[in-house]
LUMPA-995642 format. One record per residue (C-alpha): residue in three letters; residue number from 1; x, y, z. Coordinates in nm, 3 decimals, padded with zeros to 5 digits, m for minus. Layout:
N
@type = ALA&seq = NUM&X = X&Y = Y&Z = Z
...
This chain:
385
@type = MET&seq = 1&X = 07.532&Y = 12.059&Z = 18.085
@type = SER&seq = 2&X = 07.697&Y = 12.222&Z = 17.798
@type = SER&seq = 3&X = 07.800&Y = 12.029&Z = 17.490
@type = ASP&seq = 4&X = 08.064&Y = 12.132&Z = 17.237
@type = THR&seq = 5&X = 07.921&Y = 12.166&Z = 16.888
@type = SER&seq = 6&X = 08.132&Y = 12.236&Z = 16.586
@type = SER&seq = 7&X = 07.979&Y = 12.406&Z = 16.285
@type = PRO&seq = 8&X = 08.073&Y = 12.256&Z = 15.949
@type = MET&seq = 9&X = 08.315&Y = 12.453&Z = 15.736
@type = ALA&seq = 10&X = 08.166&Y = 12.651&Z = 15.456
@type = ALA&seq = 11&X = 08.219&Y = 12.506&Z = 15.109
@type = PRO&seq = 12&X = 08.486&Y = 12.693&Z = 14.916
@type = THR&seq = 13&X = 08.357&Y = 12.915&Z = 14.638
@type = PHE&seq = 14&X = 08.688&Y = 12.931&Z = 14.453
@type = ASP&seq = 15&X = 08.724&Y = 12.697&Z = 14.156
@type = PRO&seq = 16&X = 09.092&Y = 12.665&Z = 14.063
@type = PHE&seq = 17&X = 09.005&Y = 12.503&Z = 13.727
@type = SER&seq = 18&X = 08.821&Y = 12.812&Z = 13.605
@type = GLN&seq = 19&X = 09.062&Y = 13.080&Z = 13.716
@type = SER&seq = 20&X = 09.209&Y = 13.326&Z = 13.469
@type = PHE&seq = 21&X = 09.532&Y = 13.508&Z = 13.417
@type = THR&seq = 22&X = 09.608&Y = 13.850&Z = 13.282
@type = LEU&seq = 23&X = 09.795&Y = 13.937&Z = 12.966
@type = GLN&seq = 24&X = 09.874&Y = 14.277&Z = 12.821
@type = LEU&seq = 25&X = 09.850&Y = 14.413&Z = 12.472
@type = GLN&seq = 26&X = 10.134&Y = 14.603&Z = 12.311
@type = ASP&seq = 27&X = 09.995&Y = 14.934&Z = 12.439
@type = GLY&seq = 28&X = 09.975&Y = 14.798&Z = 12.793
@type = THR&seq = 29&X = 09.601&Y = 14.732&Z = 12.796
@type = PRO&seq = 30&X = 09.535&Y = 14.426&Z = 13.013
@type = PHE&seq = 31&X = 09.299&Y = 14.144&Z = 12.919
@type = ASN&seq = 32&X = 09.211&Y = 13.821&Z = 13.091
@type = VAL&seq = 33&X = 09.236&Y = 13.466&Z = 12.956
@type = SER&seq = 34&X = 09.061&Y = 13.187&Z = 13.143
@type = ILE&seq = 35&X = 09.203&Y = 12.839&Z = 13.179
@type = PRO&seq = 36&X = 08.894&Y = 12.676&Z = 13.018
@type = ASP&seq = 37&X = 08.942&Y = 12.896&Z = 12.710
@type = LEU&seq = 38&X = 09.308&Y = 12.797&Z = 12.693
@type = ASP&seq = 39&X = 09.219&Y = 12.431&Z = 12.731
@type = THR&seq = 40&X = 08.963&Y = 12.458&Z = 12.452
@type = PHE&seq = 41&X = 09.216&Y = 12.620&Z = 12.222
@type = ILE&seq = 42&X = 09.479&Y = 12.352&Z = 12.292
@type = SER&seq = 43&X = 09.228&Y = 12.069&Z = 12.256
@type = TYR&seq = 44&X = 09.102&Y = 12.203&Z = 11.924
@type = SER&seq = 45&X = 09.453&Y = 12.240&Z = 11.788
@type = VAL&seq = 46&X = 09.556&Y = 11.890&Z = 11.889
@type = ARG&seq = 47&X = 09.239&Y = 11.723&Z = 11.758
@type = VAL&seq = 48&X = 09.244&Y = 11.894&Z = 11.421
@type = SER&seq = 49&X = 09.619&Y = 11.835&Z = 11.385
@type = ILE&seq = 50&X = 09.571&Y = 11.462&Z = 11.447
@type = ASN&seq = 51&X = 09.288&Y = 11.459&Z = 11.196
@type = TYR&seq = 52&X = 09.490&Y = 11.629&Z = 10.924
@type = GLY&seq = 53&X = 09.791&Y = 11.414&Z = 11.009
@type = ALA&seq = 54&X = 09.585&Y = 11.099&Z = 10.954
@type = GLN&seq = 55&X = 09.460&Y = 11.240&Z = 10.622
@type = THR&seq = 56&X = 09.817&Y = 11.319&Z = 10.519
@type = GLY&seq = 57&X = 09.940&Y = 10.967&Z = 10.595
@type = ALA&seq = 58&X = 09.641&Y = 10.796&Z = 10.432
@type = SER&seq = 59&X = 09.676&Y = 11.002&Z = 10.113
@type = LEU&seq = 60&X = 10.048&Y = 10.938&Z = 10.084
@type = LEU&seq = 61&X = 10.013&Y = 10.567&Z = 10.154
@type = LEU&seq = 62&X = 09.736&Y = 10.515&Z = 09.901
@type = LEU&seq = 63&X = 09.921&Y = 10.723&Z = 09.642
@type = VAL&seq = 64&X = 10.225&Y = 10.496&Z = 09.672
@type = VAL&seq = 65&X = 10.006&Y = 10.185&Z = 09.653
@type = LEU&seq = 66&X = 09.824&Y = 10.325&Z = 09.349
@type = LEU&seq = 67&X = 10.149&Y = 10.395&Z = 09.165
@type = LEU&seq = 68&X = 10.291&Y = 10.051&Z = 09.248
@type = LEU&seq = 69&X = 09.987&Y = 09.836&Z = 09.173
@type = THR&seq = 70&X = 09.848&Y = 10.009&Z = 08.865
@type = LYS&seq = 71&X = 09.960&Y = 09.847&Z = 08.544
@type = SER&seq = 72&X = 10.171&Y = 10.052&Z = 08.308
@type = ASP&seq = 73&X = 09.910&Y = 10.048&Z = 08.032
@type = LYS&seq = 74&X = 09.652&Y = 10.198&Z = 08.269
@type = ARG&seq = 75&X = 09.867&Y = 10.485&Z = 08.395
@type = SER&seq = 76&X = 09.786&Y = 10.705&Z = 08.099
@type = SER&seq = 77&X = 09.408&Y = 10.688&Z = 08.150
@type = PRO&seq = 78&X = 09.236&Y = 11.012&Z = 08.257
@type = ILE&seq = 79&X = 09.074&Y = 10.850&Z = 08.561
@type = PHE&seq = 80&X = 09.409&Y = 10.725&Z = 08.693
@type = LEU&seq = 81&X = 09.569&Y = 11.065&Z = 08.641
@type = LEU&seq = 82&X = 09.282&Y = 11.242&Z = 08.818
@type = ASN&seq = 83&X = 09.287&Y = 10.997&Z = 09.109
@type = ALA&seq = 84&X = 09.664&Y = 11.026&Z = 09.149
@type = LEU&seq = 85&X = 09.644&Y = 11.405&Z = 09.124
@type = SER&seq = 86&X = 09.365&Y = 11.413&Z = 09.384
@type = LEU&seq = 87&X = 09.574&Y = 11.213&Z = 09.631
@type = THR&seq = 88&X = 09.876&Y = 11.436&Z = 09.568
@type = LEU&seq = 89&X = 09.677&Y = 11.755&Z = 09.619
@type = ASN&seq = 90&X = 09.511&Y = 11.617&Z = 09.929
@type = PHE&seq = 91&X = 09.848&Y = 11.515&Z = 10.075
@type = ILE&seq = 92&X = 09.992&Y = 11.865&Z = 10.024
@type = ARG&seq = 93&X = 09.672&Y = 12.032&Z = 10.145
@type = SER&seq = 94&X = 09.658&Y = 11.827&Z = 10.465
@type = LEU&seq = 95&X = 10.026&Y = 11.889&Z = 10.530
@type = LEU&seq = 96&X = 09.979&Y = 12.266&Z = 10.497
@type = GLN&seq = 97&X = 09.682&Y = 12.249&Z = 10.732
@type = CYS&seq = 98&X = 09.901&Y = 12.075&Z = 10.987
@type = LEU&seq = 99&X = 10.164&Y = 12.347&Z = 10.949
@type = TYR&seq = 100&X = 09.902&Y = 12.608&Z = 11.040
@type = PHE&seq = 101&X = 09.892&Y = 12.482&Z = 11.399
@type = VAL&seq = 102&X = 10.266&Y = 12.537&Z = 11.441
@type = SER&seq = 103&X = 10.259&Y = 12.876&Z = 11.274
@type = GLY&seq = 104&X = 10.248&Y = 13.222&Z = 11.427
@type = PHE&seq = 105&X = 09.870&Y = 13.227&Z = 11.403
@type = CYS&seq = 106&X = 09.843&Y = 12.966&Z = 11.681
@type = GLU&seq = 107&X = 10.076&Y = 13.128&Z = 11.931
@type = THR&seq = 108&X = 09.896&Y = 13.190&Z = 12.260
@type = TYR&seq = 109&X = 09.936&Y = 13.566&Z = 12.272
@type = ALA&seq = 110&X = 09.865&Y = 13.614&Z = 11.899
@type = TYR&seq = 111&X = 09.549&Y = 13.406&Z = 11.922
@type = PHE&seq = 112&X = 09.398&Y = 13.553&Z = 12.239
@type = GLY&seq = 113&X = 09.528&Y = 13.905&Z = 12.184
@type = ASN&seq = 114&X = 09.428&Y = 13.904&Z = 11.816
@type = ASP&seq = 115&X = 09.771&Y = 14.046&Z = 11.738
@type = PHE&seq = 116&X = 09.925&Y = 13.891&Z = 11.426
@type = SER&seq = 117&X = 10.186&Y = 14.158&Z = 11.365
@type = ARG&seq = 118&X = 10.472&Y = 13.911&Z = 11.408
@type = VAL&seq = 119&X = 10.328&Y = 13.634&Z = 11.192
@type = PRO&seq = 120&X = 10.568&Y = 13.581&Z = 10.898
@type = ARG&seq = 121&X = 10.446&Y = 13.613&Z = 10.541
@type = SER&seq = 122&X = 10.521&Y = 13.247&Z = 10.480
@type = ASP&seq = 123&X = 10.245&Y = 13.151&Z = 10.724
@type = TYR&seq = 124&X = 09.999&Y = 13.363&Z = 10.529
@type = ALA&seq = 125&X = 10.112&Y = 13.195&Z = 10.208
@type = ASN&seq = 126&X = 10.067&Y = 12.847&Z = 10.357
@type = SER&seq = 127&X = 09.712&Y = 12.922&Z = 10.468
@type = ILE&seq = 128&X = 09.612&Y = 13.065&Z = 10.130
@type = ALA&seq = 129&X = 09.778&Y = 12.777&Z = 09.945
@type = ALA&seq = 130&X = 09.579&Y = 12.527&Z = 10.153
@type = ASN&seq = 131&X = 09.256&Y = 12.703&Z = 10.050
@type = VAL&seq = 132&X = 09.350&Y = 12.701&Z = 09.682
@type = LEU&seq = 133&X = 09.451&Y = 12.335&Z = 09.694
@type = THR&seq = 134&X = 09.113&Y = 12.250&Z = 09.845
@type = LEU&seq = 135&X = 08.949&Y = 12.408&Z = 09.540
@type = LEU&seq = 136&X = 09.175&Y = 12.215&Z = 09.301
@type = LEU&seq = 137&X = 09.105&Y = 11.894&Z = 09.493
@type = LEU&seq = 138&X = 08.731&Y = 11.944&Z = 09.456
@type = VAL&seq = 139&X = 08.772&Y = 12.005&Z = 09.082
@type = CYS&seq = 140&X = 08.972&Y = 11.682&Z = 09.039
@type = VAL&seq = 141&X = 08.719&Y = 11.482&Z = 09.239
@type = GLU&seq = 142&X = 08.426&Y = 11.621&Z = 09.041
@type = LEU&seq = 143&X = 08.601&Y = 11.551&Z = 08.708
@type = SER&seq = 144&X = 08.681&Y = 11.196&Z = 08.813
@type = LEU&seq = 145&X = 08.320&Y = 11.136&Z = 08.916
@type = MET&seq = 146&X = 08.193&Y = 11.287&Z = 08.590
@type = LEU&seq = 147&X = 08.418&Y = 11.063&Z = 08.379
@type = GLN&seq = 148&X = 08.321&Y = 10.747&Z = 08.565
@type = THR&seq = 149&X = 07.951&Y = 10.833&Z = 08.552
@type = ARG&seq = 150&X = 07.979&Y = 10.906&Z = 08.179
@type = VAL&seq = 151&X = 08.141&Y = 10.568&Z = 08.116
@type = VAL&seq = 152&X = 07.877&Y = 10.384&Z = 08.318
@type = CYS&seq = 153&X = 07.586&Y = 10.562&Z = 08.147
@type = LYS&seq = 154&X = 07.703&Y = 10.493&Z = 07.791
@type = THR&seq = 155&X = 07.460&Y = 10.202&Z = 07.754
@type = VAL&seq = 156&X = 07.147&Y = 10.390&Z = 07.864
@type = ARG&seq = 157&X = 06.911&Y = 10.573&Z = 07.631
@type = ARG&seq = 158&X = 07.034&Y = 10.898&Z = 07.485
@type = GLU&seq = 159&X = 06.766&Y = 11.108&Z = 07.655
@type = VAL&seq = 160&X = 06.844&Y = 10.962&Z = 07.996
@type = ARG&seq = 161&X = 07.217&Y = 11.003&Z = 07.941
@type = TYR&seq = 162&X = 07.180&Y = 11.368&Z = 07.843
@type = ALA&seq = 163&X = 06.955&Y = 11.439&Z = 08.140
@type = VAL&seq = 164&X = 07.196&Y = 11.275&Z = 08.384
@type = THR&seq = 165&X = 07.488&Y = 11.465&Z = 08.230
@type = VAL&seq = 166&X = 07.313&Y = 11.802&Z = 08.253
@type = VAL&seq = 167&X = 07.191&Y = 11.758&Z = 08.611
@type = SER&seq = 168&X = 07.520&Y = 11.619&Z = 08.742
@type = SER&seq = 169&X = 07.720&Y = 11.888&Z = 08.561
@type = LEU&seq = 170&X = 07.506&Y = 12.164&Z = 08.710
@type = ALA&seq = 171&X = 07.556&Y = 12.016&Z = 09.057
@type = ALA&seq = 172&X = 07.933&Y = 11.998&Z = 09.000
@type = PHE&seq = 173&X = 07.955&Y = 12.355&Z = 08.871
@type = LEU&seq = 174&X = 07.746&Y = 12.478&Z = 09.163
@type = ALA&seq = 175&X = 07.975&Y = 12.306&Z = 09.414
@type = VAL&seq = 176&X = 08.288&Y = 12.439&Z = 09.246
@type = GLY&seq = 177&X = 08.137&Y = 12.789&Z = 09.226
@type = PHE&seq = 178&X = 08.059&Y = 12.801&Z = 09.597
@type = ARG&seq = 179&X = 08.405&Y = 12.667&Z = 09.678
@type = LEU&seq = 180&X = 08.563&Y = 12.933&Z = 09.457
@type = GLY&seq = 181&X = 08.372&Y = 13.208&Z = 09.636
@type = LEU&seq = 182&X = 08.473&Y = 13.063&Z = 09.973
@type = VAL&seq = 183&X = 08.839&Y = 13.052&Z = 09.872
@type = ILE&seq = 184&X = 08.833&Y = 13.415&Z = 09.760
@type = GLU&seq = 185&X = 08.663&Y = 13.548&Z = 10.073
@type = ASN&seq = 186&X = 08.870&Y = 13.330&Z = 10.307
@type = SER&seq = 187&X = 09.195&Y = 13.435&Z = 10.141
@type = MET&seq = 188&X = 09.101&Y = 13.801&Z = 10.175
@type = SER&seq = 189&X = 09.021&Y = 13.748&Z = 10.544
@type = ILE&seq = 190&X = 09.357&Y = 13.576&Z = 10.595
@type = MET&seq = 191&X = 09.549&Y = 13.859&Z = 10.433
@type = LYS&seq = 192&X = 09.364&Y = 14.113&Z = 10.647
@type = ALA&seq = 193&X = 09.392&Y = 13.893&Z = 10.959
@type = GLU&seq = 194&X = 09.021&Y = 13.936&Z = 11.015
@type = SER&seq = 195&X = 08.759&Y = 13.705&Z = 11.159
@type = PHE&seq = 196&X = 08.571&Y = 13.483&Z = 10.914
@type = TYR&seq = 197&X = 08.263&Y = 13.424&Z = 11.129
@type = SER&seq = 198&X = 08.047&Y = 13.653&Z = 10.916
@type = TRP&seq = 199&X = 08.098&Y = 13.416&Z = 10.621
@type = ALA&seq = 200&X = 07.999&Y = 13.101&Z = 10.809
@type = TRP&seq = 201&X = 07.690&Y = 13.069&Z = 10.588
@type = LEU&seq = 202&X = 07.912&Y = 13.052&Z = 10.280
@type = ALA&seq = 203&X = 08.122&Y = 12.776&Z = 10.432
@type = SER&seq = 204&X = 07.804&Y = 12.585&Z = 10.519
@type = ALA&seq = 205&X = 07.662&Y = 12.630&Z = 10.167
@type = THR&seq = 206&X = 07.990&Y = 12.512&Z = 10.017
@type = ASN&seq = 207&X = 07.984&Y = 12.200&Z = 10.227
@type = ILE&seq = 208&X = 07.619&Y = 12.127&Z = 10.141
@type = THR&seq = 209&X = 07.660&Y = 12.173&Z = 09.765
@type = ALA&seq = 210&X = 07.975&Y = 11.959&Z = 09.755
@type = THR&seq = 211&X = 07.802&Y = 11.681&Z = 09.949
@type = ILE&seq = 212&X = 07.497&Y = 11.692&Z = 09.721
@type = SER&seq = 213&X = 07.715&Y = 11.682&Z = 09.410
@type = ILE&seq = 214&X = 07.922&Y = 11.386&Z = 09.529
@type = SER&seq = 215&X = 07.615&Y = 11.197&Z = 09.646
@type = LEU&seq = 216&X = 07.439&Y = 11.262&Z = 09.315
@type = PHE&seq = 217&X = 07.728&Y = 11.128&Z = 09.108
@type = CYS&seq = 218&X = 07.773&Y = 10.824&Z = 09.327
@type = GLY&seq = 219&X = 07.396&Y = 10.765&Z = 09.333
@type = VAL&seq = 220&X = 07.379&Y = 10.754&Z = 08.953
@type = PHE&seq = 221&X = 07.690&Y = 10.536&Z = 08.945
@type = ALA&seq = 222&X = 07.561&Y = 10.290&Z = 09.205
@type = THR&seq = 223&X = 07.211&Y = 10.276&Z = 09.055
@type = LYS&seq = 224&X = 07.339&Y = 10.188&Z = 08.709
@type = LEU&seq = 225&X = 07.578&Y = 09.924&Z = 08.843
@type = GLY&seq = 226&X = 07.310&Y = 09.781&Z = 09.072
@type = PHE&seq = 227&X = 07.070&Y = 09.745&Z = 08.780
@type = ALA&seq = 228&X = 07.344&Y = 09.579&Z = 08.572
@type = LEU&seq = 229&X = 07.417&Y = 09.336&Z = 08.854
@type = TYR&seq = 230&X = 07.048&Y = 09.251&Z = 08.882
@type = GLU&seq = 231&X = 07.022&Y = 09.184&Z = 08.508
@type = ARG&seq = 232&X = 07.329&Y = 08.961&Z = 08.509
@type = LYS&seq = 233&X = 07.199&Y = 08.768&Z = 08.806
@type = GLN&seq = 234&X = 06.868&Y = 08.714&Z = 08.626
@type = LEU&seq = 235&X = 07.060&Y = 08.581&Z = 08.326
@type = GLY&seq = 236&X = 07.241&Y = 08.331&Z = 08.546
@type = MET&seq = 237&X = 07.584&Y = 08.496&Z = 08.520
@type = LYS&seq = 238&X = 07.789&Y = 08.450&Z = 08.831
@type = GLN&seq = 239&X = 08.130&Y = 08.601&Z = 08.756
@type = PHE&seq = 240&X = 08.083&Y = 08.973&Z = 08.824
@type = ALA&seq = 241&X = 08.290&Y = 09.019&Z = 09.140
@type = PRO&seq = 242&X = 08.472&Y = 09.334&Z = 09.012
@type = MET&seq = 243&X = 08.141&Y = 09.499&Z = 08.922
@type = ARG&seq = 244&X = 08.004&Y = 09.409&Z = 09.263
@type = ILE&seq = 245&X = 08.310&Y = 09.564&Z = 09.430
@type = ILE&seq = 246&X = 08.273&Y = 09.889&Z = 09.236
@type = PHE&seq = 247&X = 07.903&Y = 09.894&Z = 09.326
@type = ILE&seq = 248&X = 07.984&Y = 09.855&Z = 09.696
@type = MET&seq = 249&X = 08.250&Y = 10.127&Z = 09.685
@type = GLY&seq = 250&X = 08.014&Y = 10.356&Z = 09.492
@type = CYS&seq = 251&X = 07.752&Y = 10.323&Z = 09.763
@type = GLN&seq = 252&X = 08.019&Y = 10.375&Z = 10.027
@type = THR&seq = 253&X = 08.148&Y = 10.688&Z = 09.853
@type = MET&seq = 254&X = 07.793&Y = 10.820&Z = 09.841
@type = ILE&seq = 255&X = 07.693&Y = 10.744&Z = 10.199
@type = VAL&seq = 256&X = 08.001&Y = 10.781&Z = 10.421
@type = PRO&seq = 257&X = 08.104&Y = 11.138&Z = 10.318
@type = ALA&seq = 258&X = 07.739&Y = 11.244&Z = 10.342
@type = ILE&seq = 259&X = 07.725&Y = 11.110&Z = 10.698
@type = PHE&seq = 260&X = 08.038&Y = 11.304&Z = 10.792
@type = SER&seq = 261&X = 07.899&Y = 11.617&Z = 10.629
@type = ILE&seq = 262&X = 07.568&Y = 11.591&Z = 10.817
@type = LEU&seq = 263&X = 07.724&Y = 11.508&Z = 11.153
@type = GLN&seq = 264&X = 07.903&Y = 11.842&Z = 11.171
@type = TYR&seq = 265&X = 07.564&Y = 12.011&Z = 11.206
@type = ALA&seq = 266&X = 07.454&Y = 11.773&Z = 11.483
@type = VAL&seq = 267&X = 07.782&Y = 11.738&Z = 11.673
@type = PRO&seq = 268&X = 08.015&Y = 12.034&Z = 11.737
@type = THR&seq = 269&X = 08.317&Y = 11.848&Z = 11.603
@type = PRO&seq = 270&X = 08.517&Y = 12.028&Z = 11.334
@type = GLU&seq = 271&X = 08.699&Y = 11.711&Z = 11.231
@type = PHE&seq = 272&X = 08.396&Y = 11.576&Z = 11.044
@type = SER&seq = 273&X = 08.376&Y = 11.841&Z = 10.773
@type = THR&seq = 274&X = 08.748&Y = 11.834&Z = 10.697
@type = ALA&seq = 275&X = 08.740&Y = 11.464&Z = 10.610
@type = VAL&seq = 276&X = 08.470&Y = 11.475&Z = 10.338
@type = LEU&seq = 277&X = 08.696&Y = 11.543&Z = 10.040
@type = THR&seq = 278&X = 08.967&Y = 11.316&Z = 10.177
@type = LEU&seq = 279&X = 08.726&Y = 11.024&Z = 10.200
@type = VAL&seq = 280&X = 08.615&Y = 11.071&Z = 09.839
@type = ALA&seq = 281&X = 08.973&Y = 11.112&Z = 09.715
@type = ILE&seq = 282&X = 09.068&Y = 10.785&Z = 09.890
@type = PHE&seq = 283&X = 08.759&Y = 10.581&Z = 09.802
@type = LEU&seq = 284&X = 08.779&Y = 10.644&Z = 09.426
@type = PRO&seq = 285&X = 09.124&Y = 10.489&Z = 09.361
@type = LEU&seq = 286&X = 09.069&Y = 10.228&Z = 09.631
@type = SER&seq = 287&X = 08.767&Y = 10.090&Z = 09.445
@type = SER&seq = 288&X = 08.971&Y = 10.062&Z = 09.124
@type = LEU&seq = 289&X = 09.254&Y = 09.881&Z = 09.300
@type = TRP&seq = 290&X = 09.016&Y = 09.642&Z = 09.475
@type = ALA&seq = 291&X = 08.828&Y = 09.562&Z = 09.155
@type = ALA&seq = 292&X = 09.152&Y = 09.509&Z = 08.962
@type = ALA&seq = 293&X = 09.283&Y = 09.274&Z = 09.232
@type = ALA&seq = 294&X = 08.957&Y = 09.077&Z = 09.226
@type = LEU&seq = 295&X = 08.970&Y = 09.060&Z = 08.846
@type = ASP&seq = 296&X = 09.327&Y = 08.932&Z = 08.850
@type = GLY&seq = 297&X = 09.229&Y = 08.672&Z = 09.109
@type = THR&seq = 298&X = 08.928&Y = 08.537&Z = 08.919
@type = LEU&seq = 299&X = 09.054&Y = 08.547&Z = 08.560
@type = PRO&seq = 300&X = 09.311&Y = 08.286&Z = 08.448
@type = PRO&seq = 301&X = 09.630&Y = 08.403&Z = 08.283
@type = THR&seq = 302&X = 09.594&Y = 08.475&Z = 07.912
@type = THR&seq = 303&X = 09.942&Y = 08.347&Z = 07.826
@type = LEU&seq = 304&X = 10.118&Y = 08.026&Z = 07.913
@type = PRO&seq = 305&X = 10.475&Y = 08.014&Z = 08.043
@type = LYS&seq = 306&X = 10.749&Y = 07.993&Z = 07.783
@type = SER&seq = 307&X = 10.974&Y = 07.754&Z = 07.973
@type = GLY&seq = 308&X = 10.907&Y = 07.404&Z = 08.098
@type = GLN&seq = 309&X = 10.603&Y = 07.196&Z = 08.020
@type = ARG&seq = 310&X = 10.297&Y = 07.377&Z = 07.891
@type = LYS&seq = 311&X = 09.965&Y = 07.224&Z = 07.974
@type = LEU&seq = 312&X = 09.630&Y = 07.309&Z = 07.830
@type = MET&seq = 313&X = 09.319&Y = 07.166&Z = 07.994
@type = GLY&seq = 314&X = 08.970&Y = 07.212&Z = 07.858
@type = SER&seq = 315&X = 08.622&Y = 07.081&Z = 07.916
@type = TYR&seq = 316&X = 08.409&Y = 07.034&Z = 07.607
@type = ALA&seq = 317&X = 08.038&Y = 07.031&Z = 07.561
@type = SER&seq = 318&X = 08.036&Y = 06.681&Z = 07.408
@type = GLY&seq = 319&X = 08.151&Y = 06.522&Z = 07.731
@type = SER&seq = 320&X = 08.372&Y = 06.559&Z = 08.036
@type = THR&seq = 321&X = 08.677&Y = 06.427&Z = 07.854
@type = ALA&seq = 322&X = 08.986&Y = 06.632&Z = 07.925
@type = VAL&seq = 323&X = 09.269&Y = 06.682&Z = 07.680
@type = CYS&seq = 324&X = 09.615&Y = 06.740&Z = 07.818
@type = THR&seq = 325&X = 09.889&Y = 06.867&Z = 07.592
@type = GLU&seq = 326&X = 10.258&Y = 06.864&Z = 07.670
@type = ARG&seq = 327&X = 10.452&Y = 07.065&Z = 07.420
@type = LYS&seq = 328&X = 10.828&Y = 07.065&Z = 07.376
@type = GLY&seq = 329&X = 10.971&Y = 07.264&Z = 07.091
@type = SER&seq = 330&X = 10.761&Y = 07.197&Z = 06.782
@type = GLU&seq = 331&X = 10.635&Y = 06.854&Z = 06.888
@type = ALA&seq = 332&X = 10.335&Y = 06.782&Z = 07.106
@type = MET&seq = 333&X = 10.195&Y = 06.459&Z = 07.244
@type = LEU&seq = 334&X = 09.818&Y = 06.444&Z = 07.267
@type = SER&seq = 335&X = 09.654&Y = 06.201&Z = 07.503
@type = GLN&seq = 336&X = 09.284&Y = 06.151&Z = 07.559
@type = ALA&seq = 337&X = 09.158&Y = 06.035&Z = 07.894
@type = GLY&seq = 338&X = 09.042&Y = 05.679&Z = 07.865
@type = LYS&seq = 339&X = 09.222&Y = 05.615&Z = 07.528
@type = SER&seq = 340&X = 09.576&Y = 05.546&Z = 07.417
@type = PRO&seq = 341&X = 09.781&Y = 05.818&Z = 07.251
@type = ASP&seq = 342&X = 09.771&Y = 05.626&Z = 06.922
@type = SER&seq = 343&X = 09.393&Y = 05.606&Z = 06.903
@type = PRO&seq = 344&X = 09.219&Y = 05.806&Z = 06.630
@type = VAL&seq = 345&X = 09.041&Y = 06.123&Z = 06.708
@type = GLY&seq = 346&X = 08.705&Y = 06.054&Z = 06.870
@type = SER&seq = 347&X = 08.447&Y = 06.239&Z = 07.068
@type = GLY&seq = 348&X = 08.613&Y = 06.529&Z = 07.243
@type = GLY&seq = 349&X = 08.947&Y = 06.464&Z = 07.071
@type = ALA&seq = 350&X = 09.184&Y = 06.714&Z = 06.923
@type = THR&seq = 351&X = 09.418&Y = 06.727&Z = 06.625
@type = ARG&seq = 352&X = 09.722&Y = 06.947&Z = 06.600
@type = GLN&seq = 353&X = 09.778&Y = 07.166&Z = 06.301
@type = ASN&seq = 354&X = 10.115&Y = 07.169&Z = 06.130
@type = SER&seq = 355&X = 10.355&Y = 07.426&Z = 06.260
@type = ARG&seq = 356&X = 10.708&Y = 07.514&Z = 06.173
@type = PRO&seq = 357&X = 10.989&Y = 07.396&Z = 06.401
@type = GLY&seq = 358&X = 11.071&Y = 07.643&Z = 06.670
@type = GLU&seq = 359&X = 10.757&Y = 07.850&Z = 06.614
@type = GLU&seq = 360&X = 10.606&Y = 07.984&Z = 06.937
@type = LYS&seq = 361&X = 10.237&Y = 08.059&Z = 06.974
@type = GLU&seq = 362&X = 10.147&Y = 08.303&Z = 07.249
@type = ASP&seq = 363&X = 09.797&Y = 08.408&Z = 07.142
@type = TYR&seq = 364&X = 09.517&Y = 08.256&Z = 07.346
@type = ASP&seq = 365&X = 09.142&Y = 08.283&Z = 07.365
@type = ILE&seq = 366&X = 08.931&Y = 08.281&Z = 07.677
@type = GLU&seq = 367&X = 08.613&Y = 08.092&Z = 07.605
@type = ALA&seq = 368&X = 08.295&Y = 08.031&Z = 07.798
@type = GLN&seq = 369&X = 08.368&Y = 08.265&Z = 08.087
@type = ASP&seq = 370&X = 08.715&Y = 08.138&Z = 08.168
@type = VAL&seq = 371&X = 08.615&Y = 07.769&Z = 08.160
@type = VAL&seq = 372&X = 08.767&Y = 07.671&Z = 07.824
@type = ARG&seq = 373&X = 09.100&Y = 07.796&Z = 07.699
@type = VAL&seq = 374&X = 09.184&Y = 07.690&Z = 07.343
@type = HIS&seq = 375&X = 09.522&Y = 07.744&Z = 07.180
@type = ARG&seq = 376&X = 09.494&Y = 07.883&Z = 06.832
@type = SER&seq = 377&X = 09.729&Y = 07.618&Z = 06.691
@type = PHE&seq = 378&X = 09.471&Y = 07.345&Z = 06.768
@type = THR&seq = 379&X = 09.130&Y = 07.265&Z = 06.627
@type = VAL&seq = 380&X = 08.864&Y = 07.107&Z = 06.845
@type = GLU&seq = 381&X = 08.616&Y = 06.871&Z = 06.684
@type = SER&seq = 382&X = 08.310&Y = 06.705&Z = 06.832
@type = ARG&seq = 383&X = 08.182&Y = 06.401&Z = 06.648
@type = ALA&seq = 384&X = 07.870&Y = 06.208&Z = 06.716
@type = PRO&seq = 385&X = 07.934&Y = 05.844&Z = 06.818
């Protein structure tokens, strides 16, 4: 008997996802572009554009918050000006980097054919301006870190302060010097429309020196604040929330950008390296805003309201007696807990000094770590029973 056997069909050798198509140069020379290469180019452009778009939005948002929440008397300080300038430069830099991916450099034929003859001069200017702004951003960040480290190290010994200043300054100058060299070489490559792969070592050295410099500044900053927190805790002081916040943000500014800088060597993701300066530019003003908000939340107001009843409550060392004062115009009624208003001054009592009618006192002292607030127009006496 004969049986019908069917041989299985041979597996197809054609992979439609890896096929290529042919393009021609201006002189008619053909060249092939594969679909995987095109997909890689599109994926890279989209990922980096999203990354720079997020940096642009974060910088602009924090800049607005910084301008709105910073008190007017603090806006003339060098640290505020440097932080605001860093956010402004980073916003413009990130925006120009986003514009690169919609420029003539990223057109399909120009990219794969390496033909940039139709790229307008404005696109060249945008790319060079983004490089220069990156240099200026690094200078502002380094200056801000130097100022803050100098303020923190004012209480240390002179020899230690000078050593920290010299070492940190050398690290900052080294980082800025490498960045300057990178900007010059990259700008020349952009103007010549040449590949920059031969200078990859310079880009890597720039990234390493900048990371070391930032980590060094933040390490000195966090170490000094951590030691101060330890000393205050040993002395029994509990109200140092703003210092603790700045310490946490200093450690974060030291660790997080370093992690992003190191990951680019372990993971082939270009988004990591582009976010290092942005993270530092955001963390520095964010720590100041957070500490100021915590300080405003823990400290009582230093002035009393001008309208309505004004109450002053204090706790004195001679006992837990509380004195409550209601002041209207130039007259005040003093009452002591547990005694009538007409009783003489006793333990924990208070007497009011003479004041002229209609005179307003707005100067207040904060005593005993915000526990006792004493108006200057009163004297507090403690008499033994």
